[in-house]
NUFIGU-127682 format. One record per residue (C-alpha): z negated, y negated, x negated; chain. Coordinates in Angstrom, 3 decimals. Layout:
! NUFIGU-127682
vokol w = Z, v = Y, u = X, cadena = A
...
***
This chain:
! NUFIGU-127682
vokol w = 0.066, v = -0.145, u = 0.054, cadena = A
vokol w = -0.732, v = -2.484, u = -2.928, cadena = A
vokol w = 2.621, v = -2.001, u = -4.281, cadena = A
vokol w = 4.269, v = -2.745, u = -0.957, cadena = A
vokol w = 1.990, v = -5.725, u = -0.404, cadena = A
vokol w = 2.505, v = -7.266, u = -3.900, cadena = A
vokol w = 6.115, v = -7.129, u = -3.070, cadena = A
vokol w = 5.263, v = -9.813, u = -0.255, cadena = A
vokol w = 3.228, v = -11.450, u = -2.651, cadena = A
vokol w = 0.306, v = -10.545, u = -0.797, cadena = A
vokol w = -2.751, v = -8.426, u = -1.425, cadena = A
vokol w = -5.588, v = -9.039, u = 1.188, cadena = A
vokol w = -9.259, v = -9.216, u = 0.549, cadena = A
vokol w = -10.609, v = -7.743, u = 3.702, cadena = A
vokol w = -14.187, v = -8.877, u = 4.721, cadena = A
vokol w = -13.645, v = -12.631, u = 3.621, cadena = A
vokol w = -13.821, v = -14.703, u = 6.704, cadena = A
vokol w = -14.942, v = -12.482, u = 9.801, cadena = A
vokol w = -15.303, v = -14.690, u = 12.884, cadena = A
vokol w = -18.162, v = -15.315, u = 14.377, cadena = A
vokol w = -17.336, v = -13.101, u = 17.553, cadena = A
vokol w = -16.369, v = -10.181, u = 15.126, cadena = A
vokol w = -19.839, v = -10.601, u = 13.289, cadena = A
vokol w = -21.883, v = -10.433, u = 16.471, cadena = A
vokol w = -23.167, v = -6.517, u = 16.706, cadena = A
vokol w = -21.302, v = -4.780, u = 13.904, cadena = A
vokol w = -22.093, v = -3.729, u = 10.482, cadena = A
vokol w = -19.419, v = -4.909, u = 7.621, cadena = A
vokol w = -18.466, v = -1.099, u = 7.407, cadena = A
vokol w = -17.870, v = -1.121, u = 10.963, cadena = A
vokol w = -15.700, v = -4.500, u = 11.052, cadena = A
vokol w = -13.687, v = -3.653, u = 8.192, cadena = A
vokol w = -12.840, v = -0.317, u = 9.811, cadena = A
vokol w = -12.077, v = -1.583, u = 12.978, cadena = A
vokol w = -10.020, v = -4.433, u = 11.362, cadena = A
vokol w = -7.925, v = -2.219, u = 9.104, cadena = A
vokol w = -7.575, v = 0.545, u = 12.054, cadena = A
vokol w = -6.156, v = -2.314, u = 14.458, cadena = A
vokol w = -4.220, v = -4.509, u = 11.628, cadena = A
vokol w = -2.574, v = -1.575, u = 9.609, cadena = A
vokol w = -2.699, v = 1.792, u = 11.448, cadena = A
vokol w = -1.709, v = 0.481, u = 15.062, cadena = A
vokol w = 0.362, v = -2.052, u = 13.351, cadena = A
vokol w = -1.124, v = -5.113, u = 15.058, cadena = A
vokol w = -2.029, v = -7.573, u = 12.286, cadena = A
vokol w = -1.520, v = -10.517, u = 14.363, cadena = A
vokol w = -3.981, v = -9.130, u = 17.062, cadena = A
vokol w = -6.592, v = -8.072, u = 14.555, cadena = A
vokol w = -6.336, v = -11.354, u = 12.559, cadena = A
vokol w = -6.970, v = -13.139, u = 15.845, cadena = A
vokol w = -10.033, v = -11.115, u = 16.684, cadena = A
vokol w = -11.425, v = -10.809, u = 13.306, cadena = A
vokol w = -10.518, v = -13.462, u = 11.088, cadena = A
vokol w = -12.014, v = -16.884, u = 10.995, cadena = A
vokol w = -9.242, v = -19.543, u = 11.259, cadena = A
vokol w = -10.023, v = -21.395, u = 8.022, cadena = A
vokol w = -12.315, v = -18.778, u = 6.330, cadena = A
vokol w = -9.723, v = -16.131, u = 4.874, cadena = A
vokol w = -9.399, v = -16.337, u = 1.161, cadena = A
vokol w = -6.299, v = -14.773, u = -0.068, cadena = A
vokol w = -7.087, v = -13.478, u = -3.726, cadena = A
vokol w = -3.438, v = -13.309, u = -4.603, cadena = A
vokol w = -2.374, v = -16.729, u = -6.233, cadena = A
vokol w = 1.404, v = -16.233, u = -4.730, cadena = A
vokol w = -0.562, v = -16.337, u = -1.089, cadena = A
vokol w = -2.086, v = -18.778, u = 0.959, cadena = A
vokol w = -5.379, v = -19.127, u = 2.372, cadena = A
vokol w = -6.233, v = -19.037, u = 6.191, cadena = A
vokol w = -5.410, v = -16.717, u = 8.878, cadena = A
vokol w = -2.004, v = -18.263, u = 9.796, cadena = A
vokol w = -0.988, v = -17.176, u = 6.054, cadena = A
vokol w = -2.509, v = -13.886, u = 6.662, cadena = A
vokol w = -0.463, v = -13.442, u = 9.715, cadena = A
vokol w = 2.933, v = -14.982, u = 8.734, cadena = A
vokol w = 2.438, v = -12.554, u = 5.659, cadena = A
vokol w = 1.615, v = -9.268, u = 6.903, cadena = A
vokol w = 3.205, v = -9.335, u = 10.997, cadena = A
vokol w = 6.811, v = -9.185, u = 10.257, cadena = A
vokol w = 6.274, v = -6.537, u = 7.277, cadena = A
vokol w = 3.798, v = -4.363, u = 9.515, cadena = A
vokol w = 4.978, v = -4.602, u = 13.164, cadena = A
vokol w = 8.469, v = -4.591, u = 12.742, cadena = A
vokol w = 9.236, v = -2.469, u = 9.513, cadena = A
vokol w = 9.008, v = 1.444, u = 9.212, cadena = A
vokol w = 5.330, v = 0.704, u = 7.599, cadena = A
vokol w = 2.694, v = 3.458, u = 8.284, cadena = A
vokol w = -0.810, v = 3.708, u = 7.380, cadena = A
vokol w = -3.607, v = 6.082, u = 7.384, cadena = A
vokol w = -7.436, v = 5.607, u = 6.616, cadena = A
vokol w = -9.062, v = 8.290, u = 4.314, cadena = A
vokol w = -12.343, v = 7.331, u = 4.056, cadena = A
vokol w = -14.552, v = 4.149, u = 4.492, cadena = A
vokol w = -17.276, v = 3.473, u = 1.879, cadena = A
vokol w = -20.010, v = 0.573, u = 1.935, cadena = A
vokol w = -22.569, v = -0.603, u = -0.208, cadena = A
vokol w = -24.383, v = -3.639, u = 1.899, cadena = A
vokol w = -21.641, v = -6.015, u = 2.825, cadena = A
vokol w = -19.161, v = -4.582, u = -0.004, cadena = A
vokol w = -16.746, v = -2.417, u = 1.626, cadena = A
vokol w = -13.970, v = -0.261, u = 0.453, cadena = A
vokol w = -11.064, v = 1.155, u = 2.438, cadena = A
vokol w = -9.370, v = 4.296, u = 0.807, cadena = A
vokol w = -6.021, v = 4.709, u = 2.410, cadena = A
vokol w = -2.810, v = 6.050, u = 2.173, cadena = A
vokol w = 0.184, v = 3.656, u = 3.064, cadena = A
vokol w = 3.795, v = 4.016, u = 2.834, cadena = A
vokol w = 6.511, v = 1.196, u = 3.534, cadena = A
vokol w = 8.772, v = 4.152, u = 4.599, cadena = A
vokol w = 7.077, v = 7.557, u = 5.957, cadena = A
vokol w = 10.486, v = 9.242, u = 5.286, cadena = A
vokol w = 10.357, v = 8.442, u = 1.611, cadena = A
vokol w = 8.009, v = 11.179, u = -0.119, cadena = A
***
C-alpha cells in the first residue's frame, strides 16, 4: 500500500486529528480500525474522512502532500474509490494512543 500511495505523493498518518465526534466513546485502536475499514477496505475514504478526521487537524507527514481533511480526500478519493484498489486488514496493534495497522493492499488485485 505504501508504494501505491507514494506514487500519489501521499502516505497517511492515521490517528492524527480525529474529530470530536469520532473520539466520543472509542479507544484509539477502535478509531483507527473503524477508519481504516471504512476508508480502505470498504473503499470510502471521503465518508471516512468526513466521519473521523477533523477539518483542520489532519497532518500529512509526506512533504509532497498537504495537511487538512480536504487534502486527504482529494488525494485518496479517486485512487481508492474509482480504481481497482483492494485492501485487507491483517491485524491491528495498539500501545496507548499509538496504533499500527498491518494490512495487505494492492492497486490491482489481478497483479500477483
